Kinemage of the C-alpha trace (Angstrom):
@kinemage 1
@onewidth
@group {chain A} dominant
@subgroup {mainchain}
@vectorlist {calphas} color= white
{ca met a 1} P 0.000 0.000 0.000
{ca asn a 2} L 1.261 3.475 -0.864
{ca ala a 3} L 1.989 5.139 2.451
{ca ser a 4} L 1.701 8.608 0.912
{ca ser a 5} L -1.898 8.107 -0.217
{ca ser a 6} L -4.770 9.061 2.082
{ca pro a 7} L -6.734 6.119 3.467
{ca lys a 8} L -10.261 5.705 2.160
{ca pro a 9} L -12.973 6.737 4.626
{ca arg a 10} L -14.532 3.590 6.072
{ca val a 11} L -18.330 3.361 6.264
{ca leu a 12} L -20.190 0.685 8.215
{ca ile a 13} L -23.628 -0.094 6.746
{ca val a 14} L -26.078 -1.694 9.165
{ca glu a 15} L -29.011 -2.785 6.996
{ca asp a 16} L -30.965 -6.037 6.977
{ca gln a 17} L -32.431 -5.681 3.470
{ca pro a 18} L -29.862 -7.231 1.081
{ca asp a 19} L -30.892 -5.160 -1.952
{ca ile a 20} L -30.506 -1.867 -0.091
{ca ala a 21} L -27.226 -2.954 1.519
{ca glu a 22} L -25.837 -3.997 -1.873
{ca leu a 23} L -26.920 -0.706 -3.467
{ca leu a 24} L -25.193 1.249 -0.703
{ca leu a 25} L -22.019 -0.823 -1.014
{ca ile a 26} L -21.889 -0.212 -4.782
{ca his a 27} L -22.405 3.554 -4.520
{ca leu a 28} L -19.993 4.012 -1.625
{ca arg a 29} L -17.219 2.057 -3.290
{ca his a 30} L -17.829 3.897 -6.563
{ca glu a 31} L -17.428 7.196 -4.673
{ca gly a 32} L -14.094 6.096 -3.206
{ca phe a 33} L -15.175 4.853 0.204
{ca glu a 34} L -14.254 1.620 1.907
{ca ala a 35} L -17.575 0.025 2.866
{ca ile a 36} L -18.643 -3.006 4.864
{ca ala a 37} L -22.183 -4.233 5.555
{ca ala a 38} L -23.775 -5.907 8.574
{ca lys a 39} L -27.352 -7.190 8.687
{ca asn a 40} L -27.975 -7.124 12.438
{ca gly a 41} L -26.692 -5.748 15.710
{ca ile a 42} L -24.367 -8.662 16.446
{ca glu a 43} L -22.604 -8.422 13.071
{ca ala a 44} L -22.464 -4.633 13.360
{ca gln a 45} L -20.839 -4.741 16.802
{ca arg a 46} L -18.328 -7.317 15.590
{ca ala a 47} L -17.402 -5.098 12.618
{ca leu a 48} L -17.094 -2.007 14.810
{ca asp a 49} L -14.927 -3.862 17.321
{ca ala a 50} L -12.615 -5.018 14.539
{ca val a 51} L -12.110 -1.628 12.858
{ca leu a 52} L -13.638 1.653 13.988
{ca pro a 53} L -15.458 3.193 11.000
{ca asp a 54} L -15.366 6.851 10.019
{ca leu a 55} L -19.158 6.898 9.662
{ca ile a 56} L -22.120 4.561 10.251
{ca leu a 57} L -25.260 4.201 8.118
{ca leu a 58} L -27.748 2.678 10.537
{ca asp a 59} L -31.163 1.242 9.677
{ca trp a 60} L -33.795 1.904 12.335
{ca met a 61} L -35.566 -1.463 12.043
{ca leu a 62} L -33.284 -4.461 12.477
{ca pro a 63} L -33.925 -8.146 13.197
{ca gly a 64} L -33.098 -9.552 16.595
{ca gly a 65} L -33.251 -7.914 19.971
{ca gln a 66} L -31.557 -4.603 19.112
{ca ser a 67} L -33.032 -1.864 16.946
{ca gly a 68} L -30.900 0.682 15.177
{ca leu a 69} L -31.794 3.221 17.850
{ca asp a 70} L -30.612 0.822 20.566
{ca leu a 71} L -27.286 0.519 18.761
{ca ala a 72} L -27.015 4.291 18.316
{ca arg a 73} L -27.490 4.866 22.047
{ca lys a 74} L -25.004 2.138 22.890
{ca trp a 75} L -22.301 3.415 20.519
{ca arg a 76} L -22.817 7.044 21.507
{ca ala a 77} L -22.303 6.141 25.169
{ca ala a 78} L -19.141 4.095 24.523
{ca gln a 79} L -15.827 5.938 24.770
{ca arg a 80} L -14.373 4.297 21.657
{ca ser a 81} L -17.291 5.020 19.325
{ca lys a 82} L -18.815 8.175 20.827
{ca asn a 83} L -17.423 10.454 18.099
{ca val a 84} L -18.335 8.337 15.069
{ca pro a 85} L -21.019 10.135 12.994
{ca ile a 86} L -24.256 8.171 12.564
{ca ile a 87} L -26.864 8.623 9.827
{ca ile a 88} L -30.204 6.974 10.622
{ca leu a 89} L -31.902 5.246 7.660
{ca thr a 90} L -35.628 4.570 7.951
{ca ala a 91} L -38.979 4.547 6.208
{ca arg a 92} L -40.412 6.618 9.077
{ca gly a 93} L -40.743 10.190 7.848
{ca glu a 94} L -42.749 12.013 10.513
{ca glu a 95} L -41.099 14.856 12.412
{ca ala a 96} L -41.534 12.992 15.722
{ca asp a 97} L -39.658 10.021 14.259
{ca lys a 98} L -36.819 12.256 13.081
{ca ile a 99} L -36.537 13.801 16.537
{ca thr a 100} L -36.509 10.337 18.124
{ca gly a 101} L -33.722 9.244 15.778
{ca leu a 102} L -31.647 12.320 16.534
{ca asp a 103} L -32.326 12.046 20.269
{ca ser a 104} L -31.078 8.466 20.186
{ca gly a 105} L -27.645 9.532 18.960
{ca gly a 106} L -28.012 10.090 15.235
{ca asp a 107} L -26.257 13.048 13.646
{ca asp a 108} L -28.446 12.999 10.564
{ca tyr a 109} L -31.564 11.254 9.309
{ca ile a 110} L -32.621 10.187 5.830
{ca thr a 111} L -35.955 8.709 4.831
{ca lys a 112} L -36.363 5.719 2.518
{ca pro a 113} L -36.607 5.690 -0.427
{ca phe a 114} L -33.717 8.105 -0.833
{ca ser a 115} L -31.582 9.395 -3.655
{ca pro a 116} L -28.065 7.886 -3.623
{ca ala a 117} L -26.721 11.290 -4.673
{ca glu a 118} L -28.374 12.968 -1.685
{ca leu a 119} L -27.068 10.296 0.670
{ca met a 120} L -23.516 10.708 -0.652
{ca ala a 121} L -23.804 14.471 -0.165
{ca arg a 122} L -24.918 13.951 3.424
{ca ile a 123} L -22.046 11.540 4.086
{ca arg a 124} L -19.451 13.922 2.636
{ca ala a 125} L -20.911 16.821 4.608
{ca leu a 126} L -20.783 14.894 7.897
{ca leu a 127} L -17.178 13.871 7.277
{ca arg a 128} L -16.236 17.453 6.364
{ca arg a 129} L -17.842 18.738 9.537
{ca arg a 130} L -15.574 16.538 11.635
{ca ala a 131} L -12.578 18.662 10.569
{ca pro a 132} L -13.110 21.538 13.070
{ca glu a 133} L -12.901 19.010 15.903
{ca gln a 134} L -9.295 18.323 14.961
{ca leu a 135} L -8.167 21.909 15.621
{ca ala a 136} L -5.857 21.636 18.628
{ca asp a 137} L -7.223 24.594 20.583
{ca thr a 138} L -8.564 24.769 24.108
{ca val a 139} L -11.323 27.170 25.074
{ca ala a 140} L -12.675 27.860 28.550
{ca val a 141} L -15.810 29.683 29.636
{ca gly a 142} L -15.982 29.850 33.407
{ca glu a 143} L -15.438 26.331 34.730
{ca leu a 144} L -16.385 24.739 31.423
{ca val a 145} L -13.315 23.698 29.413
{ca leu a 146} L -13.250 22.225 25.909
{ca asp a 147} L -10.106 20.635 24.471
{ca ala a 148} L -10.719 20.393 20.719
{ca gly a 149} L -7.506 18.490 20.025
{ca gly a 150} L -8.244 15.858 22.663
{ca leu a 151} L -12.016 15.852 21.999
{ca arg a 152} L -12.627 16.369 25.716
{ca val a 153} L -15.026 18.521 27.713
{ca arg a 154} L -14.697 19.069 31.456
{ca tyr a 155} L -16.806 20.956 33.966
{ca arg a 156} L -15.600 21.393 37.541
{ca asp a 157} L -13.052 18.596 37.037
{ca his a 158} L -15.660 16.144 35.709
{ca asp a 159} L -15.456 14.738 32.181
{ca ile a 160} L -18.555 15.201 30.030
{ca leu a 161} L -19.460 12.748 27.284
{ca leu a 162} L -20.719 14.428 24.097
{ca gly a 163} L -21.608 13.159 20.665
{ca pro a 164} L -19.760 14.688 17.675
{ca thr a 165} L -22.495 17.143 16.712
{ca glu a 166} L -23.024 18.362 20.278
{ca phe a 167} L -19.252 18.762 20.568
{ca arg a 168} L -19.187 21.018 17.489
{ca val a 169} L -22.155 23.062 18.676
{ca leu a 170} L -20.590 23.595 22.104
{ca his a 171} L -17.213 24.432 20.553
{ca tyr a 172} L -18.788 27.161 18.438
{ca leu a 173} L -20.896 28.576 21.283
{ca met a 174} L -17.896 28.651 23.636
{ca lys a 175} L -15.783 30.486 21.061
{ca his a 176} L -18.561 33.083 20.729
{ca pro a 177} L -20.021 33.422 24.255
{ca asp a 178} L -22.719 35.894 25.331
{ca arg a 179} L -23.946 36.314 21.756
{ca ile a 180} L -27.345 35.227 20.489
{ca his a 181} L -27.026 32.784 17.605
{ca ser a 182} L -30.087 32.105 15.471
{ca arg a 183} L -30.867 28.567 14.357
{ca ala a 184} L -30.008 29.556 10.793
{ca ser a 185} L -26.672 30.960 11.950
{ca leu a 186} L -25.831 27.792 13.870
{ca leu a 187} L -26.732 25.676 10.854
{ca asp a 188} L -24.415 27.774 8.712
{ca lys a 189} L -21.497 27.826 11.150
{ca val a 190} L -21.730 24.301 12.585
{ca trp a 191} L -23.355 22.286 9.823
{ca gly a 192} L -21.814 24.302 6.978
{ca asp a 193} L -23.283 23.891 3.507
{ca his a 194} L -25.376 20.863 4.424
{ca val a 195} L -28.592 22.107 2.820
{ca phe a 196} L -30.687 19.118 3.916
{ca ile a 197} L -30.701 19.886 7.643
{ca glu a 198} L -33.860 21.490 9.044
{ca glu a 199} L -33.753 24.264 11.652
{ca arg a 200} L -35.700 22.026 14.047
{ca thr a 201} L -32.604 19.807 14.182
{ca val a 202} L -30.755 22.567 16.058
{ca asp a 203} L -33.317 22.391 18.885
{ca val a 204} L -32.840 18.642 19.186
{ca his a 205} L -29.062 18.925 19.485
{ca ile a 206} L -29.278 21.850 21.928
{ca lys a 207} L -31.616 19.775 24.108
{ca arg a 208} L -29.221 16.837 23.970
{ca leu a 209} L -26.247 19.109 24.702
{ca arg a 210} L -27.913 20.656 27.756
{ca ser a 211} L -28.753 17.221 29.097
{ca ala a 212} L -25.194 15.970 28.643
{ca leu a 213} L -23.721 19.067 30.295
{ca gly a 214} L -25.681 18.465 33.495
{ca glu a 215} L -25.093 21.349 35.901
{ca ala a 216} L -23.413 23.338 33.132
{ca gly a 217} L -26.471 22.988 30.907
{ca gly a 218} L -27.873 26.200 32.359
{ca met a 219} L -25.090 28.119 30.639
{ca ile a 220} L -26.952 27.637 27.341
{ca glu a 221} L -29.890 30.013 27.288
{ca thr a 222} L -32.793 30.216 24.890
{ca ala a 223} L -33.444 33.696 23.498
{ca arg a 224} L -37.137 33.399 22.768
{ca gly a 225} L -37.827 33.818 19.079
{ca ala a 226} L -34.164 34.542 18.363
{ca gly a 227} L -31.973 31.512 19.063
{ca tyr a 228} L -29.443 30.411 21.660
{ca arg a 229} L -26.452 31.760 23.520
{ca leu a 230} L -23.865 30.457 25.962
{ca val a 231} L -23.490 32.791 28.910
{ca ser a 232} L -20.096 33.324 30.494
{ca arg a 233} L -21.549 33.681 33.989
{ca gln a 234} L -23.950 31.447 35.879
{ca asp a 235} L -26.177 32.515 38.707
{ca ala a 236} L -24.999 31.174 42.038
């Protein structure tokens, strides 16, 4: 293998329908990705344990005892896989279903049937959005400290576990404290040119971020009708 060439991004497909899995494998490999498919939770966990993927395409409905949402929660809570982006694949298209998928640990959501071109665009956008996390800067607001290089967040000497999207949102808010950021602004700055994301998605990730921050969650305020801000001071 040529050591000077960049490794292909590795995508784990968790899909029990063989025709859909095969279609995804073909398109991903054609677009220059390394792709592997698993048809249930056991195979998926085995594949993830063997080689950590750069991104996971995860079907909601899976055979066996674990649904895709169960796997998303499990992988988001695990130290090794907590920062791997997850796109939920499902035939469920209602807003409540999308929120459930995002709340369970998904970073994005796409409804079946979907356009392969749209899915590839979403995958590339998610992988691009991981880049800011690699900036080796440290930012502190009060007792809340974020180490972007080490992908760590601490509050009052306690480590806080965040998913990749919540990490990016917090990073941006901490670098621009005490300012009100509209949902559209956060989409532009955090999600970039990912035109498929709805503004409602911001609310879901802010809710998840507040929950993960625990006591520090109060630092993120809602400006009614305007957006969100991270305050540099907390009330005693």
